C-alpha positions in Angstrom: 9.0 -8.8 -44.7 7.1 -5.6 -45.5 8.4 -2.4 -44.0 6.7 1.0 -44.4 8.5 3.6 -46.4 9.2 7.1 -45.1 6.5 8.5 -47.3 3.9 6.0 -46.1 4.8 6.7 -42.5 4.6 10.5 -43.1 1.1 10.1 -44.6 0.0 8.0 -41.7 1.0 10.7 -39.2 -0.7 13.4 -41.3 -4.0 11.6 -41.2 -3.9 10.8 -37.5 -3.0 13.9 -35.5 -2.6 13.1 -31.8 -4.4 16.4 -30.9 -7.4 15.4 -33.0 -7.5 12.0 -31.3 -7.1 13.2 -27.7 -9.1 16.4 -27.8 -11.3 16.6 -30.9 -13.3 19.4 -29.3 -10.3 21.8 -29.5 -10.0 21.6 -33.3 -12.6 24.4 -34.0 -11.7 26.6 -31.0 -10.8 30.2 -31.9 -7.3 31.6 -31.4 -8.4 33.7 -28.3 -9.3 30.4 -26.5 -5.7 29.1 -26.8 -4.3 32.5 -25.8 -6.5 32.5 -22.7 -5.5 29.0 -21.8 -1.8 29.9 -22.2 -2.3 32.9 -20.0 -4.0 30.8 -17.3 -1.2 28.2 -17.4 1.4 31.0 -16.9 -0.6 32.3 -13.9 -0.6 28.8 -12.4 3.1 28.5 -13.0 3.8 31.9 -11.4 1.6 31.0 -8.4 3.6 27.8 -7.8 6.8 29.9 -8.0 5.4 32.5 -5.5 4.3 29.8 -3.1 7.7 28.2 -3.2 9.4 31.5 -2.6 7.0 32.3 0.2 7.7 28.9 1.9 11.5 29.5 1.7 11.0 33.0 3.3 8.8 31.6 6.0 11.3 28.9 6.9 14.1 31.5 7.0 12.0 33.7 9.3 11.4 30.7 11.5 15.1 30.0 11.8 15.8 33.7 12.7 13.2 33.7 15.4 14.5 30.4 16.8 18.0 31.7 16.9 16.9 34.8 18.9 14.9 32.7 21.4 17.8 30.3 21.9 20.3 33.2 22.5 17.8 34.7 25.0 17.3 31.3 26.7 13.6 31.7 26.6 11.0 28.8 26.8 10.2 27.3 23.4 6.4 28.1 23.9 7.1 31.8 23.9 7.4 31.5 20.1 3.8 30.6 19.3 2.2 32.2 22.4 3.8 35.6 22.3 6.0 36.3 19.3 3.6 35.2 16.5 0.6 37.0 18.1 2.6 40.2 18.5 3.9 40.0 15.0 0.4 39.6 13.6 -0.8 42.6 15.6 2.0 44.8 14.3 1.5 43.7 10.7 -2.2 44.2 10.9 -1.9 47.8 12.1 1.0 48.9 9.9 0.8 46.7 6.7 -2.6 45.3 6.4 -4.4 41.9 6.6 -2.5 40.5 3.5 0.8 40.7 5.4 -0.8 39.1 8.5 -1.7 36.1 6.3 1.9 35.8 5.2 3.1 35.9 8.8 0.7 33.2 9.8 2.5 30.8 7.5 5.7 31.1 9.5 6.2 27.8 11.4 6.6 28.9 15.1 5.3 26.0 17.1 7.4 24.6 19.9 8.1 21.5 17.9 9.2 23.6 14.9 11.3 25.7 17.1 13.1 22.6 18.5 13.8 21.4 15.0 15.2 24.8 13.9 17.5 25.0 16.9 18.8 21.5 16.3 19.4 22.3 12.6 21.2 25.6 13.6 23.4 23.7 16.1 24.3 21.0 13.5 25.2 23.6 11.0 27.4 25.6 13.4 29.1 22.3 14.4 29.7 21.4 10.8 31.2 24.9 10.1 33.5 24.6 13.1 34.8 21.1 12.1 35.3 22.4 8.6 37.5 25.3 9.9 39.5 23.0 12.2 40.1 20.5 9.4 41.2 23.2 7.1 43.6 24.4 9.8 45.0 20.9 10.0 46.8 21.3 13.4 44.8 22.0 16.6 45.0 21.9 20.4 42.3 21.1 22.9 41.6 21.9 26.5 39.4 19.6 28.6 37.6 20.4 31.8 35.5 17.9 33.8 33.0 19.1 36.4 30.0 17.7 38.3 26.8 19.7 38.9 24.5 18.0 41.4 24.1 14.5 39.9 25.3 15.3 36.4 29.0 15.1 35.3 29.9 17.2 32.2 33.1 17.3 30.1 33.7 20.6 28.4 36.1 20.6 25.5 37.6 23.8 23.9 39.7 23.9 20.8 42.3 26.2 19.3 43.1 26.3 15.6 44.3 28.6 12.8 41.7 30.2 10.6 42.5 32.9 8.1 46.0 33.3 9.4 44.9 34.0 13.0 44.4 31.9 16.1 40.8 31.1 17.0 39.4 29.5 20.1 35.9 27.9 20.3 34.0 25.6 22.5 34.0 22.2 20.7 31.4 20.3 22.8 29.8 19.6 26.2 29.4 15.9 26.9 27.3 14.4 29.6 29.1 11.6 31.5 28.3 9.0 34.2 28.7 10.4 37.7 31.7 8.2 38.6 33.9 9.4 35.7 37.1 7.5 35.0 39.8 8.4 32.5 38.7 5.6 30.2 35.1 6.9 30.2 36.3 10.5 29.5 38.4 9.5 26.6 35.8 7.2 25.1 33.1 9.9 25.3 35.3 12.4 23.4 36.7 9.8 21.0 33.1 8.7 20.1 32.1 12.4 19.5 35.2 13.1 17.3 34.9 9.9 15.3 34.4 10.6 11.6 34.7 14.4 12.2 38.2 15.1 13.4 41.5 13.1 13.3 43.4 12.7 16.6 46.7 12.6 14.5 46.6 16.4 14.0 46.2 17.2 17.8 49.5 18.7 18.7 48.7 19.8 22.2 46.2 19.4 25.1 45.6 20.9 28.5 43.6 19.2 31.3 42.5 20.4 34.7 44.2 19.2 37.9 41.8 16.4 38.9 43.5 13.1 39.4 41.3 11.3 36.8 42.5 13.8 34.2 46.2 13.9 34.7 47.3 10.6 36.3 50.4 9.1 34.7 49.0 5.6 34.1 45.3 5.9 33.9 44.5 9.6 33.4 42.9 11.2 30.4 46.2 12.7 29.2 47.8 9.2 29.1 44.8 7.9 27.2 45.3 10.6 24.5 49.1 10.0 24.3 48.5 6.4 23.6 46.7 7.5 20.4 48.9 10.5 19.6 52.4 10.1 21.3 53.6 13.4 19.8 50.9 15.4 21.5 52.3 17.8 24.1 50.3 18.0 27.4 50.2 20.6 30.1 48.2 20.9 33.3 45.8 23.7 34.0 46.0 25.6 37.3 43.2 27.7 38.8 
């Protein structure tokens, strides 16, 4: 079977340049043409980089504004109706129209604000669980209360971080109105599942309600069935 030699292959490539086949009109172009094309390509590349950087900055600005609105407990609509308009006015007077155009790209709609707040909450929660899991051992305090027709379980956690004791609110869980010990434990257990191990809970404190501290069916008993070594105390007002 015939096979081409290296020399024959080389000659074939020499006589059929891909550039000549694909763009024969470029063969006779002057050097300045290619320099200009390269310069244009670099400008497009830089434009894409600047756009990406601008989008990242706009997203960060959106998160910072969302964080302030959440801390101030203001309505989500204040973002787009007031803050964005005020920011544009300030930038227009002090920095010029070009800056106003940049500010206009910051996503500040009510839906965007909701997403930012959810993302911030998820990130804070992840950081807290990371701290607790690094500490290994932790204790919890549980308080169940009812406001009008909504029952809520508040859970606080203590742990060691950077050789110091830290206390944080772990979660606030909505419950059925007729809360039982089993429902309380199930709600917290479902929340902790995959995030935190009961085995490392060395202590817990519950309020004085019967559903929380009953010997047989109380929440404390439910926890001790999972972690027998966990010490329990009763909170007093």
